[in-house]
DSSP file (Angstrom, degrees, kcal/mol; ACC not computed):
  #  RESIDUE AA STRUCTURE BP1 BP2  ACC     N-H-->O    O-->H-N    N-H-->O    O-->H-N    TCO  KAPPA ALPHA  PHI   PSI    X-CA   Y-CA   Z-CA
    1    1 A M              0   0    0      0, 0.0     2,-0.3     0, 0.0     0, 0.0   0.000 360.0 360.0 360.0 135.4  -34.3   26.7  -19.7
    2    2 A T        -     0   0    0      1,-0.1     2,-0.1     2,-0.0     5,-0.0  -0.595 360.0-119.4 -81.6 138.9  -32.4   23.6  -18.7
    3    3 A S    >>  -     0   0    0     -2,-0.3     4,-1.9     1,-0.1     3,-0.5  -0.401  20.5-116.5 -77.0 152.3  -34.3   20.7  -17.0
    4    4 A A  H 3> S+     0   0    0      1,-0.2     4,-3.0     2,-0.2     5,-0.2   0.891 113.3  54.6 -56.9 -45.0  -33.5   19.6  -13.5
    5    5 A P  H 3> S+     0   0    0      0, 0.0     4,-1.5     0, 0.0    -1,-0.2   0.855 108.1  49.4 -55.0 -35.4  -32.3   16.1  -14.8
    6    6 A T  H <> S+     0   0    0     -3,-0.5     4,-1.9     2,-0.2    -2,-0.2   0.894 111.0  48.0 -72.4 -38.9  -29.9   17.6  -17.1
    7    7 A V  H  X S+     0   0    0     -4,-1.9     4,-2.8     2,-0.2     5,-0.2   0.925 113.4  50.1 -62.0 -48.3  -28.4   19.9  -14.5
    8    8 A L  H  X S+     0   0    0     -4,-3.0     4,-2.0     1,-0.2    -1,-0.2   0.817 110.6  47.3 -60.9 -32.5  -28.2   16.9  -12.2
    9    9 A A  H  X S+     0   0    0     -4,-1.5     4,-2.0    -5,-0.2    -1,-0.2   0.864 112.1  51.6 -74.1 -37.8  -26.4   14.7  -14.8
   10   10 A T  H  X S+     0   0    0     -4,-1.9     4,-2.2     2,-0.2    -2,-0.2   0.948 111.9  45.6 -70.3 -49.1  -24.0   17.5  -15.6
   11   11 A I  H  X S+     0   0    0     -4,-2.8     4,-2.6     1,-0.2    -2,-0.2   0.929 112.7  50.6 -55.3 -48.5  -23.1   18.0  -11.9
   12   12 A T  H  X S+     0   0    0     -4,-2.0     4,-2.5     1,-0.2    -1,-0.2   0.865 110.2  50.2 -56.0 -40.3  -22.7   14.3  -11.4
   13   13 A A  H  X S+     0   0    0     -4,-2.0     4,-2.6     2,-0.2    -1,-0.2   0.892 110.7  49.0 -68.2 -43.3  -20.4   14.0  -14.4
   14   14 A I  H  X S+     0   0    0     -4,-2.2     4,-2.1     2,-0.2    -2,-0.2   0.917 113.0  47.0 -65.8 -44.2  -18.2   16.9  -13.2
   15   15 A I  H  X S+     0   0    0     -4,-2.6     4,-2.9     2,-0.2     5,-0.2   0.970 113.6  48.3 -61.6 -52.1  -17.9   15.4   -9.7
   16   16 A T  H  X S+     0   0    0     -4,-2.5     4,-2.3     1,-0.2     5,-0.3   0.953 112.5  48.1 -55.9 -51.7  -17.1   11.9  -11.1
   17   17 A A  H  X S+     0   0    0     -4,-2.6     4,-2.2     1,-0.2    -1,-0.2   0.878 111.0  52.6 -53.4 -41.2  -14.5   13.4  -13.5
   18   18 A S  H  X S+     0   0    0     -4,-2.1     4,-1.8     1,-0.2    -1,-0.2   0.958 110.6  46.6 -61.6 -53.9  -13.0   15.4  -10.5
   19   19 A L  H  X S+     0   0    0     -4,-2.9     4,-1.1     1,-0.2    -1,-0.2   0.836 111.6  49.8 -62.4 -32.6  -12.6   12.3   -8.4
   20   20 A L  H  < S+     0   0    0     -4,-2.3     3,-0.3    -5,-0.2    -1,-0.2   0.895 110.4  50.3 -66.9 -41.8  -11.1   10.2  -11.1
   21   21 A A  H  < S+     0   0    0     -4,-2.2    -2,-0.2    -5,-0.3    -1,-0.2   0.830 111.3  49.7 -66.8 -30.7   -8.6   12.9  -11.9
   22   22 A A  H  < S+     0   0    0     -4,-1.8    -1,-0.2    -5,-0.1    -2,-0.2   0.669  91.4  94.9 -81.1 -21.7   -7.7   13.2   -8.2
   23   23 A S  S  < S-     0   0    0     -4,-1.1     2,-0.1    -3,-0.3     3,-0.1  -0.451  81.9-116.1 -70.1 138.0   -7.2    9.4   -7.7
   24   24 A P        -     0   0    0      0, 0.0    -1,-0.1     0, 0.0     3,-0.1  -0.501  34.0-105.4 -73.6 151.1   -3.7    8.1   -8.1
   25   25 A A        -     0   0    0     -2,-0.1     2,-0.3     1,-0.1     0, 0.0  -0.304  42.4 -94.3 -67.0 156.3   -3.1    5.7  -10.9
   26   26 A A        -     0   0    0      1,-0.1    -1,-0.1    -3,-0.1    -3,-0.0  -0.553  44.0-121.5 -77.9 132.7   -2.7    2.1  -10.1
   27   27 A A        -     0   0    0     -2,-0.3    30,-0.1     1,-0.1    31,-0.1  -0.325  21.3-113.4 -70.8 157.1    1.0    1.1   -9.7
   28   28 A A        -     0   0    0     29,-0.1     3,-0.1     1,-0.1    -1,-0.1  -0.613  36.9-104.2 -83.6 146.5    2.6   -1.5  -11.7
   29   29 A P        -     0   0    0      0, 0.0    28,-0.2     0, 0.0    -1,-0.1  -0.268  51.1 -84.1 -65.4 164.3    3.7   -4.6   -9.9
   30   30 A P    >   -     0   0    0      0, 0.0     3,-1.5     0, 0.0     2,-0.1  -0.243  56.1 -83.4 -66.4 158.9    7.4   -4.9   -9.3
   31   31 A E  T 3  S+     0   0    0      1,-0.3    -3,-0.0    -3,-0.1     0, 0.0  -0.397 117.4  12.4 -60.3 137.3    9.6   -6.3  -11.9
   32   32 A N  T 3  S+     0   0    0      1,-0.2    -1,-0.3    -3,-0.1     2,-0.1   0.773  88.9 174.3  64.5  29.1    9.7  -10.1  -11.9
   33   33 A A    <   -     0   0    0     -3,-1.5    -1,-0.2     1,-0.1     3,-0.1  -0.408  31.6-128.4 -65.1 142.0    6.6  -10.2   -9.5
   34   34 A D    >   -     0   0    0      1,-0.1     3,-2.2    -2,-0.1     4,-0.3  -0.857  11.2-156.3 -87.9 108.2    5.3  -13.7   -8.8
   35   35 A P  G >  S+     0   0    0      0, 0.0     3,-1.5     0, 0.0    -1,-0.1   0.781  90.8  69.1 -58.6 -23.6    1.5  -13.7   -9.5
   36   36 A A  G 3  S+     0   0    0      1,-0.3     4,-0.3     2,-0.1    -3,-0.0   0.745  94.0  55.8 -69.1 -18.0    1.2  -16.6   -7.3
   37   37 A L  G <> S+     0   0    0     -3,-2.2     4,-2.1     1,-0.2     3,-0.3   0.538  79.7  96.0 -85.1  -7.4    2.0  -14.4   -4.4
   38   38 A A  H <> S+     0   0    0     -3,-1.5     4,-2.4    -4,-0.3     5,-0.2   0.875  80.0  53.2 -56.3 -41.2   -0.8  -12.0   -5.1
   39   39 A P  H  > S+     0   0    0      0, 0.0     4,-1.1     0, 0.0    -1,-0.2   0.926 108.4  51.4 -62.3 -39.8   -3.3  -13.6   -2.7
   40   40 A W  H >4 S+     0   0    0     -3,-0.3     3,-0.9    -4,-0.3     4,-0.4   0.954 111.2  46.3 -59.9 -51.3   -0.8  -13.2    0.1
   41   41 A F  H >< S+     0   0    0     -4,-2.1     3,-1.0     1,-0.3    13,-0.4   0.840 111.4  52.5 -57.7 -37.5   -0.2   -9.6   -0.6
   42   42 A Q  H 3< S+     0   0    0     -4,-2.4    -1,-0.3     1,-0.2    -2,-0.2   0.711 101.9  61.4 -72.3 -22.7   -4.0   -9.0   -0.8
   43   43 A S  T << S+     0   0    0     -4,-1.1     2,-0.3    -3,-0.9    -1,-0.2   0.536  77.1 109.0 -84.7  -4.6   -4.5  -10.6    2.6
   44   44 A L    <   -     0   0    0     -3,-1.0     9,-1.8    -4,-0.4    10,-0.5  -0.583  51.5-172.8 -74.8 133.1   -2.4   -8.0    4.4
   45   45 A R  B     -A   52   0A   0     -2,-0.3     7,-0.2     7,-0.3     6,-0.1  -0.979  30.3-109.9-131.1 139.6   -4.6   -5.8    6.5
   46   46 A Q     >  -     0   0    0      5,-3.1     4,-2.9    -2,-0.4     3,-0.5  -0.489  29.4-136.2 -63.3 125.4   -3.9   -2.7    8.5
   47   47 A P  T  4 S+     0   0    0      0, 0.0    -1,-0.1     0, 0.0    39,-0.1   0.864  98.6  43.3 -55.5 -41.2   -4.2   -3.6   12.2
   48   48 A E  T  4 S+     0   0    0     37,-0.4    38,-0.1     1,-0.1    -2,-0.0   0.722 130.2  21.1 -85.8 -20.1   -6.2   -0.6   13.3
   49   49 A T  T  4 S-     0   0    0     -3,-0.5    -1,-0.1     2,-0.2     3,-0.1   0.672  84.3-132.5-116.2 -23.6   -8.7   -0.5   10.5
   50   50 A G     <  +     0   0    0     -4,-2.9     2,-0.1     1,-0.3     3,-0.1   0.509  60.8 139.9  73.7   7.0   -8.7   -3.9    8.9
   51   51 A M        -     0   0    0     -5,-0.2    -5,-3.1     1,-0.1    -1,-0.3  -0.473  65.9 -88.1 -73.5 148.7   -8.4   -2.1    5.5
   52   52 A S  B     -A   45   0A   0     -7,-0.2    -7,-0.3     1,-0.2    -1,-0.1  -0.394  30.3-150.6 -60.2 132.2   -6.2   -3.7    2.9
   53   53 A C        -     0   0    0     -9,-1.8     2,-0.3   -12,-0.2    -1,-0.2   0.872  60.9 -61.2 -63.7 -42.5   -2.6   -2.6    3.2
   54   54 A C        -     0   0    0    -10,-0.5     2,-0.3   -13,-0.4    -1,-0.2  -0.885  43.8-111.3-177.3-168.8   -1.9   -3.0   -0.4
   55   55 A D    >>  -     0   0    0     -2,-0.3     4,-1.3    -3,-0.1     3,-0.9  -0.801  56.7 -72.7-144.0-168.5   -1.7   -5.3   -3.2
   56   56 A I  T 34 S+     0   0    0     -2,-0.3   -28,-0.1     1,-0.3   -22,-0.0   0.756 129.2  59.9 -64.7 -22.6    1.4   -6.6   -5.1
   57   57 A A  T 34 S+     0   0    0      1,-0.2    -1,-0.3   -28,-0.2   -29,-0.1   0.847 111.1  36.7 -75.7 -31.0    1.7   -3.2   -6.8
   58   58 A D  T <4 S+     0   0    0     -3,-0.9    44,-2.2   -31,-0.1     2,-0.3   0.598 105.3  77.4 -90.4 -17.1    2.2   -1.3   -3.5
   59   59 A C  E  <  +B  101   0B   0     -4,-1.3    42,-0.2    42,-0.3    52,-0.0  -0.737  55.1 177.2-107.1 144.1    4.3   -3.8   -1.6
   60   60 A R  E     -B  100   0B   0     40,-2.4    40,-2.5    -2,-0.3     2,-0.1  -0.994  38.0-106.7-142.6 141.2    8.1   -4.5   -2.2
   61   61 A P  E     -B   99   0B   0      0, 0.0     2,-0.3     0, 0.0    38,-0.3  -0.463  53.9-178.2 -57.5 141.7   10.7   -6.6   -0.6
   62   62 A T        -     0   0    0     36,-2.4    36,-0.5    -2,-0.1     2,-0.3  -0.970  32.4-112.9-146.8 157.0   13.0   -4.2    1.4
   63   63 A D        +     0   0    0     11,-0.3    11,-2.3    -2,-0.3     2,-0.3  -0.750  40.7 179.9 -86.9 149.8   16.0   -3.9    3.5
   64   64 A Y  E     -E   73   0C   0     -2,-0.3     2,-0.3     9,-0.2     9,-0.2  -0.957  14.3-164.5-143.6 162.7   15.3   -3.0    7.2
   65   65 A R  E     -E   72   0C   0      7,-2.4     7,-2.5    -2,-0.3     2,-0.4  -0.960  23.2-117.8-142.2 160.7   17.1   -2.4   10.2
   66   66 A T  E     -E   71   0C   0     -2,-0.3     2,-0.4     5,-0.2     5,-0.2  -0.849  22.7-172.2-100.1 143.8   16.3   -2.2   14.0
   67   67 A V  E >   -E   70   0C   0      3,-2.2     3,-1.5    -2,-0.4     2,-0.5  -0.927  68.3 -46.6-130.9 103.3   17.0    1.2   15.7
   68   68 A G  T 3  S-     0   0    0     -2,-0.4    -2,-0.0     1,-0.2     0, 0.0  -0.591 123.8 -25.7  68.6-120.9   16.5    0.9   19.4
   69   69 A D  T 3  S+     0   0    0     -2,-0.5     2,-0.2    -3,-0.1    -1,-0.2   0.051 127.4  75.8-110.9  26.7   13.1   -1.0   19.7
   70   70 A S  E <  S-E   67   0C   0     -3,-1.5    -3,-2.2    13,-0.0     2,-0.3  -0.771  72.2-119.4-126.3 175.6   11.8    0.2   16.3
   71   71 A Y  E     -E   66   0C   0     11,-0.5    11,-2.8    -2,-0.2     2,-0.3  -0.838  12.9-164.2-115.9 154.4   12.3   -0.5   12.6
   72   72 A E  E     -EF  65  81C   0     -7,-2.5    -7,-2.4    -2,-0.3     2,-0.3  -0.994  10.2-154.7-130.2 143.6   13.4    1.4    9.7
   73   73 A V  E     -EF  64  80C   0      7,-2.1     7,-2.6    -2,-0.3     2,-0.8  -0.871  21.2-120.6-115.8 147.9   12.9    0.5    6.0
   74   74 A W  E     + F   0  79C   0    -11,-2.3     2,-0.4    -2,-0.3   -11,-0.3  -0.809  48.1 157.5 -87.8 105.9   14.8    1.4    2.9
   75   75 A V  E >   - F   0  78C   0      3,-2.6     3,-0.7    -2,-0.8   -13,-0.0  -0.996  61.7  -5.3-133.7 134.7   12.3    3.2    0.7
   76   76 A D  T 3  S-     0   0    0     -2,-0.4    -1,-0.1     1,-0.2     3,-0.1   0.882 128.8 -54.7  50.5  44.5   12.9    5.7   -2.2
   77   77 A N  T 3  S+     0   0    0      1,-0.2     2,-0.3    -3,-0.1    -1,-0.2   0.848 122.3  84.7  61.7  40.2   16.6    5.8   -1.4
   78   78 A K  E <  S-F   75   0C   0     -3,-0.7    -3,-2.6    -5,-0.1     2,-0.5  -0.981  81.3-106.9-159.7 155.7   16.2    6.8    2.3
   79   79 A W  E     -F   74   0C   0     -2,-0.3     2,-0.4    -5,-0.2    -5,-0.2  -0.794  38.0-166.4 -87.9 130.7   15.6    5.0    5.6
   80   80 A L  E     -F   73   0C   0     -7,-2.6    -7,-2.1    -2,-0.5     2,-0.1  -0.974  21.5-119.4-115.3 129.8   12.0    5.6    6.9
   81   81 A A  E     -F   72   0C   0     -2,-0.4    -9,-0.2    -9,-0.2    27,-0.2  -0.382  24.8-134.0 -66.5 136.9   10.8    4.9   10.4
   82   82 A V        -     0   0    0    -11,-2.8   -11,-0.5    -2,-0.1     5,-0.1  -0.830  20.6-125.7 -94.6 123.0    8.0    2.3   10.5
   83   83 A P    >   -     0   0    0      0, 0.0     3,-3.0     0, 0.0     4,-0.3  -0.491  19.3-124.6 -65.7 132.0    5.2    3.5   12.7
   84   84 A P  G >  S+     0   0    0      0, 0.0     3,-1.3     0, 0.0    -2,-0.0   0.779 109.7  59.4 -45.9 -34.7    4.6    0.7   15.3
   85   85 A R  G 3  S+     0   0    0      1,-0.2   -37,-0.4    25,-0.0    -3,-0.0   0.605  99.8  59.4 -75.3  -4.9    0.8    0.5   14.3
   86   86 A R  G <  S+     0   0    0     -3,-3.0    25,-1.9   -40,-0.1     2,-0.6   0.487  80.6 102.8 -99.1  -4.4    1.9   -0.4   10.8
   87   87 A I  E <   -c  111   0B   0     -3,-1.3     2,-0.4    -4,-0.3    25,-0.2  -0.711  62.7-147.0 -87.5 124.2    3.9   -3.6   11.8
   88   88 A L  E     -c  112   0B   0     23,-2.6     2,-1.2    -2,-0.6    25,-0.5  -0.715   8.0-141.0 -88.0 136.6    2.0   -6.9   11.1
   89   89 A Q        +     0   0    0     -2,-0.4     2,-0.4    23,-0.1    23,-0.1  -0.680  48.9 146.4 -98.3  75.0    2.6   -9.6   13.5
   90   90 A R        -     0   0    0     -2,-1.2    23,-0.1     1,-0.1    -2,-0.1  -0.952  38.7-170.9-120.4 130.2    2.7  -12.3   10.8
   91   91 A A  S    S+     0   0    0     -2,-0.4     2,-0.7     1,-0.1    -1,-0.1   0.697  72.1  82.0 -90.7 -19.9    4.7  -15.5   10.8
   92   92 A D        +     0   0    0    -52,-0.0    -1,-0.1     2,-0.0    -2,-0.0  -0.767  47.1 150.5 -86.5 116.0    3.8  -16.4    7.2
   93   93 A N    >   -     0   0    0     -2,-0.7     3,-0.7     1,-0.1    22,-0.2  -0.770  20.4-176.8-143.4  96.5    5.9  -14.6    4.7
   94   94 A P  T 3  S+     0   0    0      0, 0.0    -1,-0.1     0, 0.0     3,-0.0   0.628  82.1  65.0 -70.4 -11.6    6.4  -16.4    1.5
   95   95 A V  T 3  S-     0   0    0      2,-0.2     2,-0.5     1,-0.1     3,-0.1   0.855  88.3-151.9 -71.6 -40.0    8.8  -13.7    0.2
   96   96 A G    <   +     0   0    0     -3,-0.7    19,-2.6     1,-0.3    20,-1.4  -0.272  67.6  81.2  90.2 -46.2   11.3  -14.5    2.9
   97   97 A R  S    S-     0   0    0     -2,-0.5    -1,-0.3    17,-0.3    -2,-0.2  -0.460  99.5 -78.9 -86.3 164.9   12.6  -10.9    3.0
   98   98 A A        -     0   0    0    -36,-0.5   -36,-2.4    16,-0.1     2,-0.4  -0.239  46.5-152.2 -54.2 147.4   11.0   -8.0    4.7
   99   99 A V  E     -BD  61 112B   0     13,-2.4    13,-2.6   -38,-0.3     2,-0.4  -0.987  11.1-171.8-128.9 133.2    8.0   -6.5    2.8
  100  100 A V  E     -BD  60 111B   0    -40,-2.5   -40,-2.4    -2,-0.4     2,-0.6  -0.974  13.3-151.7-123.7 141.6    6.9   -2.8    3.1
  101  101 A C  E     +BD  59 110B   0      9,-2.7     8,-3.6    -2,-0.4     9,-1.3  -0.953  36.9 154.4-115.9 115.8    3.7   -1.6    1.5
  102  102 A W  E     - D   0 108B   0    -44,-2.2     6,-0.2    -2,-0.6    -2,-0.1  -0.983  26.0-179.8-148.6 140.0    4.3    2.1    0.7
  103  103 A T  E  >  - D   0 107B   0      4,-1.5     4,-2.2    -2,-0.3   -45,-0.0  -0.957  38.0-120.5-133.9 162.1    3.1    4.9   -1.6
  104  104 A P  T  4 S+     0   0    0      0, 0.0    -1,-0.1     0, 0.0     4,-0.1   0.844 114.2  46.3 -67.7 -30.0    4.3    8.4   -1.8
  105  105 A Q  T  4 S+     0   0    0      1,-0.1    -3,-0.0     2,-0.1     0, 0.0   0.868 125.1  27.2 -73.4 -39.8    0.8    9.6   -1.0
  106  106 A R  T  4 S-     0   0    0      1,-0.3    -1,-0.1     0, 0.0     2,-0.1   0.549  92.3-149.2-105.5 -13.7    0.0    7.3    1.8
  107  107 A G  E  <  - D   0 103B   0     -4,-2.2    -4,-1.5     2,-0.0     2,-0.5  -0.454  61.3  -7.3  75.0-154.6    3.4    6.5    3.3
  108  108 A I  E     + D   0 102B   0     -6,-0.2    -6,-0.2   -27,-0.2     3,-0.1  -0.650  59.7 170.5 -83.4 121.8    4.0    3.2    5.0
  109  109 A M  E     +     0   0B   0     -8,-3.6     2,-0.3    -2,-0.5    -1,-0.2   0.780  65.0   3.6 -99.5 -28.9    0.8    1.3    5.2
  110  110 A C  E     - D   0 101B   0     -9,-1.3    -9,-2.7   -57,-0.1     2,-0.4  -0.991  53.6-164.7-154.5 150.9    2.2   -2.1    6.3
  111  111 A F  E     -cD  87 100B   0    -25,-1.9   -23,-2.6    -2,-0.3     2,-0.5  -0.970   2.9-171.3-144.4 126.7    5.4   -3.8    7.3
  112  112 A V  E     -cD  88  99B   0    -13,-2.6   -13,-2.4    -2,-0.4   -23,-0.1  -0.957  25.8-127.5-120.1 123.0    6.1   -7.5    7.6
  113  113 A R        -     0   0    0    -25,-0.5   -17,-0.1    -2,-0.5     2,-0.1  -0.244  30.6-106.4 -64.6 154.2    9.4   -8.6    9.0
  114  114 A G        -     0   0    0      1,-0.1   -17,-0.3   -52,-0.1   -16,-0.1  -0.439   9.7-141.9 -78.5 158.4   11.5  -11.0    7.0
  115  115 A T        +     0   0    0    -19,-2.6   -18,-0.2   -22,-0.2    -1,-0.1   0.555  66.0 114.4 -94.2 -12.1   11.9  -14.7    7.9
  116  116 A E              0   0    0    -20,-1.4    -2,-0.1     1,-0.1   -20,-0.0  -0.213 360.0 360.0 -60.1 153.0   15.6  -14.7    6.9
  117  117 A A              0   0    0      0, 0.0    -1,-0.1     0, 0.0    -2,-0.0   0.427 360.0 360.0 -83.4 360.0   18.1  -15.3    9.7
């Protein structure tokens, strides 16, 4: 007969392994990423939750355009509409270009307009 602690340990191990297998792997930072910008990327927070938008691995400089009174960003070889709740109202943007934080699983997490004219 198997003891209760052994059964509990087995169940815990199975649950932990399942969660780790279901978690997406960490993305690599963009090519030529400047590590000095990591704190700025890590400071980006989703307006409605305060949760981190991303880090340097999920965020990329991007092209964007205005369509009416909304924005679209160029991601994964297509234009995607930016949900208004994902637009960060920040004046500080050390990248200069627009930045989108995006993953295929979560979609657009944050968007910061560029400072370029």
